[in-house]
TIPA-607807 format. One record per atom (N, C-alpha, C): atom name; residue in three letters; residue number from 1; x, y, z. Coordinates in Angstrom, 1 decimal, padded with zeros to 4 digits. Each point is the difference from the previous one (the first is absolute). Example, Ala and Ser with C-alpha at 12.3 -4.5 7.8 and 13.67 -1.06 7.14 Angstrom:
// residues 2
LUMBA   atome   residu   num        x        y        z
LUMBA       N      ALA     1    013.2   -005.7    007.8
LUMBA      CA      ALA     1   -000.9    001.2    000.0
LUMBA       C      ALA     1    000.9    001.2    000.0
LUMBA       N      SER     2   -000.4    001.1   -000.7
LUMBA      CA      SER     2    000.9    001.1    000.0
LUMBA       C      SER     2   -000.8    001.1    000.8
// end
This chain:
// residues 130
LUMBA   atome   residu   num        x        y        z
LUMBA       N      MET     1    092.2    144.4    148.6
LUMBA      CA      MET     1    000.3   -001.0    001.0
LUMBA       C      MET     1   -000.7   -001.3   -000.5
LUMBA       N      THR     2    000.7   -001.1    000.1
LUMBA      CA      THR     2   -000.6   -001.3   -000.4
LUMBA       C      THR     2   -000.7   -000.6    001.2
LUMBA       N      ASN     3   -001.2   -000.5   -000.3
LUMBA      CA      ASN     3   -000.8   -000.7    001.0
LUMBA       C      ASN     3    000.4   -001.5    000.1
LUMBA       N      GLU     4    000.8   -000.4    000.9
LUMBA      CA      GLU     4    000.5   -001.3    000.2
LUMBA       C      GLU     4   -001.0   -000.9    000.6
LUMBA       N      ARG     5   -000.5   -001.0   -000.8
LUMBA      CA      ARG     5   -001.0   -000.9    000.5
LUMBA       C      ARG     5    000.5   -001.0    001.0
LUMBA       N      ARG     6    001.2   -000.5   -000.2
LUMBA      CA      ARG     6    000.6   -001.0    000.9
LUMBA       C      ARG     6    000.7    000.6    001.2
LUMBA       N      ARG     7   -000.3   -000.6    001.1
LUMBA      CA      ARG     7    000.6    000.5    001.2
LUMBA       C      ARG     7    001.4   -000.7    000.3
LUMBA       N      LYS     8    000.0   -001.2   -000.4
LUMBA      CA      LYS     8    001.2   -000.9    000.2
LUMBA       C      LYS     8    000.6   -000.3   -001.4
LUMBA       N      ARG     9    001.3    000.1   -000.1
LUMBA      CA      ARG     9    000.7   -000.3   -001.2
LUMBA       C      ARG     9    001.2   -000.8    000.2
LUMBA       N      SER    10    000.5   -000.7   -001.0
LUMBA      CA      SER    10    001.3   -000.7    000.1
LUMBA       C      SER    10    000.6    000.0   -001.4
LUMBA       N      GLU    11    001.3    000.0    000.0
LUMBA      CA      GLU    11    000.8   -000.2   -001.3
LUMBA       C      GLU    11    000.2   -001.4   -000.2
LUMBA       N      MET    12   -000.2   -000.9    001.0
LUMBA      CA      MET    12    000.2   -001.4   -000.2
LUMBA       C      MET    12   -001.3   -000.6   -000.5
LUMBA       N      VAL    13    000.1   -000.7   -001.1
LUMBA      CA      VAL    13   -001.1   -000.5   -000.8
LUMBA       C      VAL    13   -000.9   -000.9    000.9
LUMBA       N      GLN    14    000.5   -001.0    000.7
LUMBA      CA      GLN    14   -000.8   -000.9    000.8
LUMBA       C      GLN    14   -000.7    000.8    001.1
LUMBA       N      GLU    15    000.7    000.9    000.6
LUMBA      CA      GLU    15   -000.7    000.8    001.1
LUMBA       C      GLU    15   -001.0    000.9   -000.5
LUMBA       N      ALA    16    000.2    000.6   -001.2
LUMBA      CA      ALA    16   -001.0    000.9   -000.6
LUMBA       C      ALA    16   -001.2   -000.8   -000.4
LUMBA       N      ALA    17    000.1   -001.2   -000.5
LUMBA      CA      ALA    17   -001.1   -000.9   -000.3
LUMBA       C      ALA    17   -000.8   -000.3    001.2
LUMBA       N      SER    18    000.7   -000.3    001.1
LUMBA      CA      SER    18   -000.7   -000.3    001.3
LUMBA       C      SER    18   -000.7    001.2    000.5
LUMBA       N      LEU    19    000.6    001.2   -000.1
LUMBA      CA      LEU    19   -000.7    001.2    000.4
LUMBA       C      LEU    19   -001.2    000.3   -000.8
LUMBA       N      TYR    20    000.0   -000.3   -001.3
LUMBA      CA      TYR    20   -001.1    000.2   -000.9
LUMBA       C      TYR    20   -001.1   -001.0    000.5
LUMBA       N      LEU    21    000.3   -001.3    000.2
LUMBA      CA      LEU    21   -001.0   -000.9    000.4
LUMBA       C      LEU    21   -000.6    000.4    001.4
LUMBA       N      GLU    22    000.8    000.5    000.9
LUMBA      CA      GLU    22   -000.6    000.5    001.3
LUMBA       C      GLU    22   -001.0    001.1   -000.3
LUMBA       N      ALA    23    000.3    000.9   -000.9
LUMBA      CA      ALA    23   -000.9    001.1   -000.3
LUMBA       C      ALA    23   -001.3   -000.5   -000.6
LUMBA       N      VAL    24    000.1   -001.0   -000.9
LUMBA      CA      VAL    24   -001.2   -000.6   -000.7
LUMBA       C      VAL    24   -000.8   -000.7    001.1
LUMBA       N      ALA    25    000.7   -000.8    000.8
LUMBA      CA      ALA    25   -000.8   -000.7    001.1
LUMBA       C      ALA    25   -000.7    000.9    000.9
LUMBA       N      GLU    26    000.6    001.1    000.4
LUMBA      CA      GLU    26   -000.6    001.0    000.9
LUMBA       C      GLU    26   -001.2    000.6   -000.7
LUMBA       N      ARG    27    000.1    000.5   -001.3
LUMBA      CA      ARG    27   -001.1    000.6   -000.7
LUMBA       C      ARG    27   -001.1   -000.9   -000.3
LUMBA       N      SER    28    000.3   -001.3   -000.2
LUMBA      CA      SER    28   -001.0   -001.0   -000.4
LUMBA       C      SER    28   -000.5   -000.8    001.2
LUMBA       N      ARG    29    000.5    000.2    001.1
LUMBA      CA      ARG    29   -000.3   -000.7    001.2
LUMBA       C      ARG    29    000.2   -001.5   -000.1
LUMBA       N      ILE    30    001.2   -000.3   -000.6
LUMBA      CA      ILE    30    000.5   -001.4   -000.2
LUMBA       C      ILE    30    000.9   -000.3    001.2
LUMBA       N      LYS    31   -000.1   -001.2    000.5
LUMBA      CA      LYS    31    000.8   -000.3    001.2
LUMBA       C      LYS    31    001.4   -000.3   -000.3
LUMBA       N      ALA    32    000.3   -000.6   -001.2
LUMBA      CA      ALA    32    001.4   -000.3   -000.4
LUMBA       C      ALA    32    000.0   -000.2   -001.5
LUMBA       N      MET    33    001.2    000.3   -000.6
LUMBA      CA      MET    33    000.2   -000.2   -001.4
LUMBA       C      MET    33    001.4   -000.6   -000.2
LUMBA       N      ALA    34    000.2   -000.8   -001.1
LUMBA      CA      ALA    34    001.3   -000.6   -000.3
LUMBA       C      ALA    34    000.1    000.0   -001.5
LUMBA       N      LEU    35    001.2    000.4   -000.5
LUMBA      CA      LEU    35    000.3    000.0   -001.4
LUMBA       C      LEU    35    001.0   -001.1   -000.2
LUMBA       N      ALA    36   -000.3   -000.9   -001.0
LUMBA      CA      ALA    36    000.8   -001.2   -000.2
LUMBA       C      ALA    36    000.5   -000.1   -001.4
LUMBA       N      SER    37    001.2   -000.7   -000.1
LUMBA      CA      SER    37    000.5   -000.3   -001.3
LUMBA       C      SER    37   -000.8   -001.2   -000.6
LUMBA       N      GLU    38    000.2   -000.3   -001.3
LUMBA      CA      GLU    38   -000.7   -001.2   -000.5
LUMBA       C      GLU    38    000.2   -001.3    000.7
LUMBA       N      ASP    39    001.1    000.0    000.7
LUMBA      CA      ASP    39    000.4   -001.2    000.8
LUMBA       C      ASP    39   -000.6    000.0    001.4
LUMBA       N      GLY    40   -000.7    001.1    000.4
LUMBA      CA      GLY    40   -000.6    000.0    001.3
LUMBA       C      GLY    40    001.0    000.6    001.0
LUMBA       N      LEU    41    001.1    000.6   -000.4
LUMBA      CA      LEU    41    000.9    000.6    000.9
LUMBA       C      LEU    41   -000.4    001.5    000.3
LUMBA       N      LEU    42    000.1    000.3    001.3
LUMBA      CA      LEU    42   -000.4    001.3    000.4
LUMBA       C      LEU    42    000.8    001.1   -000.6
LUMBA       N      VAL    43   -000.6    001.0   -000.6
LUMBA      CA      VAL    43    000.6    001.2   -000.5
LUMBA       C      VAL    43   -000.1    001.2    000.9
LUMBA       N      ALA    44   -001.3    000.1    000.5
LUMBA      CA      ALA    44   -000.3    001.1    001.0
LUMBA       C      ALA    44   -001.2   -000.4    000.8
LUMBA       N      GLY    45   -000.2    000.5    001.2
LUMBA      CA      GLY    45   -001.2   -000.3    000.8
LUMBA       C      GLY    45   -000.3    001.2    000.9
LUMBA       N      ALA    46   -001.3   -000.1    000.4
LUMBA      CA      ALA    46   -000.5    001.1    000.9
LUMBA       C      ALA    46   -001.1   -000.7    000.9
LUMBA       N      GLY    47   -000.1    000.6    001.2
LUMBA      CA      GLY    47   -001.0   -000.5    001.0
LUMBA       C      GLY    47    000.6   -000.7    001.1
LUMBA       N      ARG    48   -000.2    000.5    001.2
LUMBA      CA      ARG    48    000.6   -000.7    001.2
LUMBA       C      ARG    48   -000.8   -001.2    000.4
LUMBA       N      GLY    49    000.7   -001.0    000.6
LUMBA      CA      GLY    49   -000.6   -001.2    000.5
LUMBA       C      GLY    49   -000.3   -001.1   -001.0
LUMBA       N      TYR    50    000.6    000.2   -001.2
LUMBA      CA      TYR    50   -000.2   -001.0   -001.1
LUMBA       C      TYR    50    001.3   -000.4   -000.5
LUMBA       N      ASP    51    000.2   -001.3   -000.4
LUMBA      CA      ASP    51    001.2   -000.5   -000.6
LUMBA       C      ASP    51    000.0    000.3   -001.5
LUMBA       N      HIS    52    000.7    001.0   -000.4
LUMBA      CA      HIS    52   -000.1    000.4   -001.4
LUMBA       C      HIS    52    000.6   -001.1   -000.9
LUMBA       N      GLU    53    001.0   -000.7    000.4
LUMBA      CA      GLU    53    000.5   -001.1   -000.8
LUMBA       C      GLU    53   -001.0   -001.0   -000.3
LUMBA       N      TRP    54   -000.8   -000.4    001.0
LUMBA      CA      TRP    54   -001.1   -001.0   -000.2
LUMBA       C      TRP    54   -001.0    000.6   -000.9
LUMBA       N      LEU    55   -000.4    001.3    000.1
LUMBA      CA      LEU    55   -001.0    000.6   -000.8
LUMBA       C      LEU    55    000.5    000.0   -001.5
LUMBA       N      ALA    56    001.3    000.3   -000.2
LUMBA      CA      ALA    56    000.5    000.0   -001.3
LUMBA       C      ALA    56    000.0   -001.4   -000.7
LUMBA       N      ALA    57    000.4   -001.0    000.8
LUMBA      CA      ALA    57    000.0   -001.4   -000.5
LUMBA       C      ALA    57   -001.4   -000.5   -000.3
LUMBA       N      LEU    58   -001.0    000.3    000.9
LUMBA      CA      LEU    58   -001.3   -000.4   -000.2
LUMBA       C      LEU    58   -000.7    000.7   -001.2
LUMBA       N      GLY    59    000.4    001.3   -000.1
LUMBA      CA      GLY    59   -000.6    000.8   -001.1
LUMBA       C      GLY    59    000.2   -000.5   -001.4
LUMBA       N      VAL    60    001.1   -000.6   -000.3
LUMBA      CA      VAL    60    000.3   -000.5   -001.3
LUMBA       C      VAL    60   -000.6   -001.4   -000.3
LUMBA       N      THR    61   -000.6   -000.6    001.0
LUMBA      CA      THR    61   -000.6   -001.3   -000.3
LUMBA       C      THR    61   -001.3    000.1   -000.8
LUMBA       N      GLY    62   -000.3   -001.0   -000.8
LUMBA      CA      GLY    62   -001.2    000.0   -000.8
LUMBA       C      GLY    62   -001.2   -000.2    000.8
LUMBA       N      ALA    63   -001.2    000.1   -000.7
LUMBA      CA      ALA    63   -001.3   -000.1    000.7
LUMBA       C      ALA    63   -000.1   -001.4    000.7
LUMBA       N      GLY    64    000.4   -001.0   -000.8
LUMBA      CA      GLY    64   -000.2   -001.4    000.6
LUMBA       C      GLY    64    000.9   -000.2    001.2
LUMBA       N      GLU    65    001.2    000.5   -000.1
LUMBA      CA      GLU    65    000.9   -000.1    001.2
LUMBA       C      GLU    65   -000.5    000.8    001.2
LUMBA       N      LYS    66   -000.6    001.2   -000.3
LUMBA      CA      LYS    66   -000.5    000.8    001.1
LUMBA       C      LYS    66   -001.2   -000.7    000.7
LUMBA       N      ALA    67   -000.8   -000.7   -000.8
LUMBA      CA      ALA    67   -001.1   -000.8    000.6
LUMBA       C      ALA    67    000.6   -001.1    000.9
LUMBA       N      ARG    68    001.0   -000.6   -000.4
LUMBA      CA      ARG    68    000.7   -001.1    000.7
LUMBA       C      ARG    68    000.7    000.5    001.3
LUMBA       N      LEU    69    000.5    001.3   -000.1
LUMBA      CA      LEU    69    000.8    000.6    001.1
LUMBA       C      LEU    69   -000.9    000.9    000.8
LUMBA       N      GLY    70   -001.3   -000.2    000.0
LUMBA      CA      GLY    70   -000.9    000.9    000.7
LUMBA       C      GLY    70    000.3    000.2    001.5
LUMBA       N      ASP    71    000.3   -001.1    000.6
LUMBA      CA      ASP    71    000.3    000.0    001.5
LUMBA       C      ASP    71    001.3    000.8    000.2
LUMBA       N      VAL    72    001.0   -000.1   -000.8
LUMBA      CA      VAL    72    001.2    000.8    000.1
LUMBA       C      VAL    72   -000.2    001.4   -000.2
LUMBA       N      ILE    73   -000.8    000.3   -001.1
LUMBA      CA      ILE    73   -000.3    001.4   -000.3
LUMBA       C      ILE    73   -000.8    000.7    001.2
LUMBA       N      GLU    74   -000.9   -000.8    000.6
LUMBA      CA      GLU    74   -000.8    000.5    001.1
LUMBA       C      GLU    74    000.9    000.3    001.2
LUMBA       N      GLU    75    001.0   -000.9    000.2
LUMBA      CA      GLU    75    000.9    000.2    001.2
LUMBA       C      GLU    75    000.9    001.2   -000.3
LUMBA       N      VAL    76    000.6    000.1   -001.2
LUMBA      CA      VAL    76    000.9    001.1   -000.3
LUMBA       C      VAL    76   -000.7    001.4    000.0
LUMBA       N      THR    77   -001.3    000.0   -000.5
LUMBA      CA      THR    77   -000.7    001.3    000.0
LUMBA       C      THR    77   -000.9    000.3    001.2
LUMBA       N      GLY    78    000.1   -000.9    001.0
LUMBA      CA      GLY    78   -000.9    000.2    001.1
LUMBA       C      GLY    78   -001.5   -000.1   -000.3
LUMBA       N      GLY    79   -000.3   -000.7   -001.0
LUMBA      CA      GLY    79   -001.4   -000.2   -000.5
LUMBA       C      GLY    79   -000.5    001.2   -000.8
LUMBA       N      GLU    80    000.8    000.9   -000.4
LUMBA      CA      GLU    80   -000.4    001.2   -000.7
LUMBA       C      GLU    80   -000.1   -000.2   -001.5
LUMBA       N      GLY    81    000.5   -001.1   -000.5
LUMBA      CA      GLY    81    000.0   -000.3   -001.5
LUMBA       C      GLY    81    001.1    000.6   -000.7
LUMBA       N      LEU    82    000.3   -000.5   -001.2
LUMBA      CA      LEU    82    001.1    000.5   -000.8
LUMBA       C      LEU    82   -000.4    000.2   -001.4
LUMBA       N      VAL    83    000.2    001.2   -000.6
LUMBA      CA      VAL    83   -000.3    000.3   -001.3
LUMBA       C      VAL    83    001.3    000.3   -000.7
LUMBA       N      SER    84    000.2   -000.7   -001.2
LUMBA      CA      SER    84    001.2    000.2   -000.7
LUMBA       C      SER    84   -000.3    000.3   -001.5
LUMBA       N      PHE    85    000.9    000.8   -000.6
LUMBA      CA      PHE    85   -000.1    000.3   -001.4
LUMBA       C      PHE    85    001.3    000.3   -000.6
LUMBA       N      ASP    86    000.2   -000.3   -001.3
LUMBA      CA      ASP    86    001.3    000.3   -000.7
LUMBA       C      ASP    86    000.0    001.4   -000.5
LUMBA       N      ILE    87    001.2    000.6    000.1
LUMBA      CA      ILE    87    000.2    001.3   -000.6
LUMBA       C      ILE    87    001.3   -000.1   -000.8
LUMBA       N      SER    88    000.2    000.8   -001.0
LUMBA      CA      SER    88    001.2    000.0   -000.8
LUMBA       C      SER    88    000.8    001.3    000.3
LUMBA       N      VAL    89    001.2   -000.2    000.3
LUMBA      CA      VAL    89    000.9    001.1    000.3
LUMBA       C      VAL    89    001.2   -000.1   -000.9
LUMBA       N      HIS    90    000.1    000.9   -001.0
LUMBA      CA      HIS    90    001.1    000.0   -001.0
LUMBA       C      HIS    90    000.1   -001.4   -000.6
LUMBA       N      GLY    91   -001.1   -000.6   -000.4
LUMBA      CA      GLY    91    000.0   -001.3   -000.7
LUMBA       C      GLY    91    000.2   -001.2    000.9
LUMBA       N      ARG    92    000.1    000.2    001.3
LUMBA      CA      ARG    92    000.2   -001.1    000.9
LUMBA       C      ARG    92   -001.3   -000.2    000.8
LUMBA       N      ARG    93   -000.5   -001.3    000.1
LUMBA      CA      ARG    93   -001.2   -000.2    000.7
LUMBA       C      ARG    93    000.3   -000.1    001.5
LUMBA       N      LEU    94   -000.7    000.8    000.8
LUMBA      CA      LEU    94    000.0   -000.1    001.5
LUMBA       C      LEU    94   -001.4   -000.3    000.4
LUMBA       N      THR    95   -000.1   -000.5    001.2
LUMBA      CA      THR    95   -001.3   -000.3    000.6
LUMBA       C      THR    95   -000.2    000.9    001.3
LUMBA       N      LEU    96   -001.1    000.7    000.0
LUMBA      CA      LEU    96   -000.3    000.8    001.2
LUMBA       C      LEU    96   -001.1   -000.7    000.8
LUMBA       N      SER    97    000.2   -000.2    001.2
LUMBA      CA      SER    97   -001.0   -000.7    000.9
LUMBA       C      SER    97   -000.4    000.9    001.1
LUMBA       N      ALA    98   -001.3    000.0    000.3
LUMBA      CA      ALA    98   -000.5    000.8    001.1
LUMBA       C      ALA    98   -000.8   -000.8    001.0
LUMBA       N      VAL    99    000.1    000.3    001.3
LUMBA      CA      VAL    99   -000.7   -000.7    001.0
LUMBA       C      VAL    99   -001.1    001.0    000.5
LUMBA       N      GLY   100   -001.2   -000.6    000.1
LUMBA      CA      GLY   100   -001.1    000.8    000.7
LUMBA       C      GLY   100   -000.7    001.0   -000.9
LUMBA       N      ALA   101    000.1   -000.2   -001.3
LUMBA      CA      ALA   101   -000.7    001.0   -000.9
LUMBA       C      ALA   101   -000.1   -000.6   -001.4
LUMBA       N      LYS   102   -000.8    000.7   -000.8
LUMBA      CA      LYS   102    000.0   -000.4   -001.4
LUMBA       C      LYS   102    001.1    000.7   -000.7
LUMBA       N      ARG   103    000.2   -000.2   -001.2
LUMBA      CA      ARG   103    001.0    000.6   -000.8
LUMBA       C      ARG   103    000.0    001.5    000.2
LUMBA       N      PRO   104    001.2    000.6    000.3
LUMBA      CA      PRO   104    000.1    001.5    000.1
LUMBA       C      PRO   104   -000.5    000.7   -001.3
LUMBA       N      ALA   105   -000.7    001.1    000.1
LUMBA      CA      ALA   105   -000.5    000.7   -001.1
LUMBA       C      ALA   105    001.1    000.6   -000.9
LUMBA       N      GLU   106    001.1    000.4    000.6
LUMBA      CA      GLU   106    001.0    000.7   -000.8
LUMBA       C      GLU   106    000.8   -001.0   -000.8
LUMBA       N      ASP   107    000.6    000.5   -001.1
LUMBA      CA      ASP   107    000.8   -000.8   -000.9
LUMBA       C      ASP   107    001.4    000.0    000.6
LUMBA       N      ALA   108    000.4   -001.1    000.7
LUMBA      CA      ALA   108    001.3   -000.1    000.6
LUMBA       C      ALA   108    001.1   -000.1   -001.0
LUMBA       N      SER   109   -000.3   -000.5   -001.2
LUMBA      CA      SER   109    001.1   -000.2   -001.0
LUMBA       C      SER   109    000.6    001.3   -000.4
LUMBA       N      ILE   110   -000.8    001.1   -000.1
LUMBA      CA      ILE   110    000.6    001.3   -000.4
LUMBA       C      ILE   110    001.0    000.5    001.1
LUMBA       N      ALA   111   -000.5    000.0    001.2
LUMBA      CA      ALA   111    000.9    000.5    001.1
LUMBA       C      ALA   111    001.2   -000.9    000.2
LUMBA       N      LEU   112   -000.2   -001.3   -000.1
LUMBA      CA      LEU   112    001.2   -000.9    000.2
LUMBA       C      LEU   112    000.9    000.1   -001.2
LUMBA       N      GLY   113   -000.5    000.3   -001.2
LUMBA      CA      GLY   113    000.8    000.2   -001.1
LUMBA       C      GLY   113    001.0    001.1    000.2
LUMBA       N      ARG   114   -000.5    001.1    000.6
LUMBA      CA      ARG   114    000.8    001.2    000.3
LUMBA       C      ARG   114    001.1   -000.4    001.0
LUMBA       N      ILE   115   -000.4   -000.7    001.0
LUMBA      CA      ILE   115    000.9   -000.4    001.1
LUMBA       C      ILE   115    001.1   -000.9   -000.5
LUMBA       N      PHE   116   -000.4   -001.0   -000.9
LUMBA      CA      PHE   116    001.0   -000.9   -000.5
LUMBA       C      PHE   116    000.8    000.4   -001.2
LUMBA       N      ALA   117   -000.3    001.2   -000.5
LUMBA      CA      ALA   117    000.6    000.5   -001.2
LUMBA       C      ALA   117    001.5    000.0    000.0
LUMBA       N      PRO   118    000.6    000.3    001.2
LUMBA      CA      PRO   118    001.5    000.0    000.0
LUMBA       C      PRO   118    000.6   -001.4   -000.3
LUMBA       N      LEU   119   -000.8   -001.1    000.3
LUMBA      CA      LEU   119    000.5   -001.3   -000.2
LUMBA       C      LEU   119   -000.3   -000.5   -001.4
LUMBA       N      PHE   120   -001.0    000.4   -000.7
LUMBA      CA      PHE   120   -000.5   -000.5   -001.3
LUMBA       C      PHE   120   -000.1    001.2   -000.9
LUMBA       N      VAL   121    000.7   -000.1   -001.1
LUMBA      CA      VAL   121   -000.1    001.1   -001.0
LUMBA       C      VAL   121   -000.9   -000.3   -001.2
LUMBA       N      GLU   122   -000.8   -001.1    000.1
LUMBA      CA      GLU   122   -000.9   -000.3   -001.1
LUMBA       C      GLU   122   -001.2    000.9    000.0
LUMBA       N      GLY   123   -000.9   -000.3   -000.9
LUMBA      CA      GLY   123   -001.2    000.8   -000.2
LUMBA       C      GLY   123   -000.9    000.3    001.2
LUMBA       N      PRO   124   -001.1    000.7   -000.2
LUMBA      CA      PRO   124   -000.9    000.4    001.1
LUMBA       C      PRO   124   -000.7   -001.2    000.6
LUMBA       N      SER   125   -000.5    000.1    001.2
LUMBA      CA      SER   125   -000.7   -001.0    000.7
LUMBA       C      SER   125   -001.4   -000.2   -000.6
LUMBA       N      GLU   126   -000.5   -001.2    000.0
LUMBA      CA      GLU   126   -001.3   -000.4   -000.4
LUMBA       C      GLU   126   -000.6   -000.9    001.0
LUMBA       N      VAL   127   -001.4    000.0    000.1
LUMBA      CA      VAL   127   -000.6   -000.9    000.9
LUMBA       C      VAL   127   -000.1   -001.4   -000.7
LUMBA       N      ALA   128    000.5   -001.0    000.6
LUMBA      CA      ALA   128   -000.1   -001.4   -000.5
LUMBA       C      ALA   128   -001.3   -000.6    000.2
LUMBA       N      THR   129   -000.4   -000.8   -000.9
LUMBA      CA      THR   129   -001.3   -000.8    000.1
LUMBA       C      THR   129    000.4   -001.4    000.5
LUMBA       N      SER   130   -000.8   -000.5    000.9
LUMBA      CA      SER   130    000.3   -001.3    000.5
LUMBA       C      SER   130   -001.2   -000.9   -000.1
// end
């Protein structure tokens, strides 16, 4: 008998990614998470009470822009702060943003690589450096 780690599953890629982010947020005590395209468009999000589209858009901004947008970030995160970092999923750069915590300890690129595999048939996922 296989020991299934995940309690919630989905065959739909975007929903599966959101379920994964919910599980990471719960394990890591993160209030909200957003996965964004290079353009800042929301791919998947988790965490109630937060605007995931805003988190995605703010997550892809550079450090200088984040400093200038401090008041907006404070309002969108409820003063909890925003941590963002790039990951590579099948050769595509995505940005993962988290509210209320430091960078999650687990390597999200591996799990997201499995989730997005049906969409991208290129090589294995790697962590991007930013």
